[in-house]
C-alpha positions in Angstrom: -0.6 181.9 -10.6 1.7 181.1 -12.9 3.7 177.9 -12.0 7.6 178.4 -10.7 10.5 176.3 -10.5 13.1 176.4 -8.3 16.7 174.6 -9.6 19.1 173.8 -6.3 22.9 173.3 -6.5 23.8 170.9 -3.9 27.3 171.8 -2.5 27.6 175.0 -0.8 24.1 176.1 -1.6 22.1 173.6 0.2 24.4 172.0 2.4 28.3 172.6 3.2 29.9 168.8 3.9 33.7 169.7 3.8 34.7 168.3 0.3 33.4 165.1 1.5 32.7 163.8 -2.2 36.5 164.4 -2.8 37.4 162.7 0.2 35.2 159.7 -0.3 36.3 159.3 -4.4 40.3 159.4 -3.0 39.4 156.8 -0.3 37.3 154.9 -3.1 40.5 154.7 -5.1 43.1 153.6 -2.8 40.8 150.9 -1.4 40.0 149.3 -4.9 43.1 150.1 -6.8 45.8 151.5 -4.0 45.9 154.6 -6.0 46.8 157.9 -3.7 45.1 160.8 -4.2 43.1 160.1 -7.3 41.2 163.5 -7.1 44.8 165.2 -9.0 44.1 163.2 -12.0 41.3 165.1 -12.4 40.7 168.5 -14.6 38.2 170.4 -12.1 36.9 173.3 -12.8 33.4 172.8 -12.4 33.0 169.9 -14.3 30.7 166.7 -13.8 31.7 163.7 -12.1 31.4 161.8 -15.4 34.0 163.7 -16.9 36.3 163.7 -13.4 35.8 159.9 -13.2 36.9 159.4 -16.9 40.0 161.6 -16.0 41.0 159.5 -13.4 40.4 156.3 -15.1 42.2 157.3 -18.1 45.2 158.7 -16.3 45.6 156.0 -14.0 44.9 153.2 -17.2 42.4 151.7 -15.2 39.6 150.2 -17.6 35.8 151.8 -17.7 34.3 148.3 -17.1 35.1 149.3 -13.4 32.7 152.2 -13.7 29.6 150.4 -11.6 32.2 148.9 -9.1 33.7 152.3 -8.4 30.1 154.2 -8.2 29.0 151.2 -6.0 32.0 151.7 -3.3 31.9 155.2 -3.6 28.4 155.6 -2.1 29.3 153.1 0.8 32.3 155.6 1.3 30.6 158.8 1.1 27.8 157.7 3.3 30.0 156.4 6.3 31.8 159.7 5.8 28.8 161.6 6.5 27.8 159.9 9.4 31.1 160.7 11.0 31.6 164.2 10.0 30.6 167.2 12.0 30.8 169.9 10.5 27.7 168.2 7.9 25.4 171.1 7.6 22.2 171.9 6.2 22.6 175.7 5.5 20.7 178.5 6.9 17.4 179.5 5.6 17.6 176.6 3.2 14.9 174.0 5.4 12.0 177.2 5.7 12.4 177.7 1.9 12.2 174.1 0.8 9.2 173.6 3.0 7.8 176.6 1.8 7.8 175.6 -2.3 7.0 172.0 -1.1 3.6 173.3 0.2 2.9 175.8 -2.6 0.1 175.5 -4.9 2.6 176.2 -7.8 6.1 176.3 -7.0 8.6 173.6 -7.2 11.9 172.0 -6.1 14.5 170.1 -8.3 18.3 169.6 -8.3 21.2 170.5 -11.0 24.5 169.2 -9.3 27.5 168.0 -11.0 27.5 165.1 -8.4 27.0 161.3 -9.6 23.4 160.8 -8.7 23.9 158.1 -5.8 26.5 161.0 -4.5 24.1 163.4 -4.4 21.0 161.3 -3.2 23.5 160.1 0.3 24.7 163.9 0.4 20.5 165.0 0.3 19.3 161.8 3.0 22.2 162.9 5.2 19.6 166.2 5.8 16.2 164.0 5.0 16.0 166.4 1.8 15.7 163.6 -0.7 11.9 164.0 -0.4 12.1 167.8 -1.9 13.7 166.5 -4.9 12.1 163.6 -6.8 13.7 164.3 -10.2 16.7 165.8 -11.0 19.9 166.5 -13.4 22.8 165.0 -12.3 26.3 164.5 -13.5 26.4 160.7 -14.5 26.7 161.9 -18.1 29.7 163.7 -19.8 28.0 167.2 -20.3 27.4 170.7 -19.4 25.9 171.5 -16.2 23.2 173.7 -17.9 22.5 170.2 -20.1 21.4 168.8 -16.5 19.6 171.7 -15.7 17.5 171.3 -18.9 17.0 167.7 -17.9 16.1 168.8 -14.5 13.3 171.2 -16.0 12.0 168.6 -18.6 11.8 165.5 -15.9 10.0 168.1 -13.2 7.4 169.2 -15.8 7.1 165.3 -16.6 6.8 164.2 -13.3 4.4 166.8 -11.6 2.6 167.5 -15.4 3.3 171.1 -15.6 4.8 173.5 -17.9 6.8 176.2 -16.6 7.7 179.8 -18.6 11.6 180.5 -19.1 10.8 184.0 -16.8 9.3 181.5 -13.8 12.4 179.6 -13.7 15.4 179.8 -11.0 18.9 178.5 -10.6 19.8 178.8 -7.1 24.0 178.4 -6.8 26.8 179.2 -5.3 29.3 179.8 -8.0 30.1 181.8 -11.2 29.1 178.5 -13.2 25.4 178.7 -11.7 25.1 182.0 -13.1 26.3 181.3 -16.6 24.1 178.2 -16.8 21.1 180.5 -16.3 22.5 182.8 -18.9 23.1 179.8 -21.4 18.9 178.7 -20.9 17.4 182.1 -20.2 16.3 182.0 -16.9 16.8 183.6 -13.7 19.7 183.4 -11.5 20.1 183.5 -7.6 23.6 183.7 -6.5 24.2 183.2 -2.5 28.1 183.5 -1.1 27.5 180.5 0.9 30.0 178.6 -1.4 34.2 179.1 -1.9 33.4 182.1 -4.4 32.9 185.1 -2.7 30.3 187.5 -3.0 31.7 190.6 -5.2 33.1 187.7 -7.8 29.7 186.7 -8.0 28.2 189.9 -8.1 30.9 190.9 -11.5 28.7 187.7 -13.2 25.7 190.0 -13.0 23.1 187.4 -11.3 19.4 188.4 -11.2 19.8 188.4 -7.7 22.4 188.0 -5.2 22.6 187.3 -1.1 25.5 186.4 1.4 23.2 183.7 2.4 19.4 182.8 2.6 19.0 183.3 6.8 16.7 186.2 5.7 14.9 183.7 3.8 11.7 185.5 3.4 13.4 188.0 0.9 14.2 184.9 -1.9 10.5 183.6 -0.9 9.1 187.4 -1.7 11.2 186.9 -5.4 9.6 183.8 -6.0 5.9 184.9 -4.7 
């Protein structure tokens, strides 16, 4: 069998954590710099966390020299929020699919997210999911998400010492942006309406496959088998 790669988004696809990243970033800037609602300074729209942070620092007049201190504090705050947040949940069918892929001899998981890696890892760890994703593409660099996806593909090939044909690579995400990423890279898209974008809106962007959710996980497994 040919090697296959599943590229997963996190928020709204693997899990829900109720905008915990935004809350944590706002709390971080409040505690470090006494700035309220720092997130309002950012131009969101699917931007990488690196872009959001740059916008906040530029608009608030804070030096970029504070970046590492901000990220360290952000990680501590996010971990505390997730530990107390009751609605931090893994989404239907995800555990079963991840286990299937992990146990497969020629199918692999990786991550592509707009989150800083420190934030992504903390979110995943809250559901013991980090072991499924030894490498990935993250939002630490100012770029588009498809660039992070390309990095995730490359790192996965290097890590496992395998190669993937484009037709055997799938991006699974909950927004139109994930569908566009797949089109940019010439790979398969799997849309799931488990985030903030409705099923009909996702469908208009013509994903290769679309689900309301992955609770009937065998349907997804049949696609990638």
